[in-house]
N, C-alpha and C positions, 0 to 999 in steps of 0.2 A: 771426788774425793780429795778431801785432805790427810795431810799425813802428821802426825803427831810425833814429838820429839820421842816420844817411848817406842814408837815404832820405828824410829831409825835408828836407836840406839838397839833394839834387838833386832834389825838385818844387819848393825855391826856384829852383834855377838854370834849371829849362828853363822855370818860371813868366817870369824874367826875358827870358829868350829868347824869349817868344809861343807855346810851345806848348802843348800841354793835356798836365796830370798824368795822362793815360793813357798817355803814352809814359813815362814813370818805369815804371809797371808794368810795361811792354812790357821794358822795360830790366834791371827788379831781378828777371823771373820768367826770362826767356828771351835766352842771352846770346847769340842770331842777331841778324838784323836787323830792324828795324821791322815790316815785312812779314811774316816768316815767326814773328816774334812774334807778333803781333796773331792770327795764324791760330789759332797753338799755343793762344794765352789764349781764344779763342773753342770750339776744340773743347773744353778743359778745363771752361768753360761758367764761367768766372769773372766774364763779361760778359751773362749772361744775366738 
């Protein structure tokens, strides 16, 4: 997978706000809420 500049900047913003980069992945791959996003990501095996 390739990372776009937008994703990198989003990661920096989240780190500034004291949140983990994992939230960036959830927001990037799922347009839903963080809770639903984390569930679908685990189901897809991206975090296995």
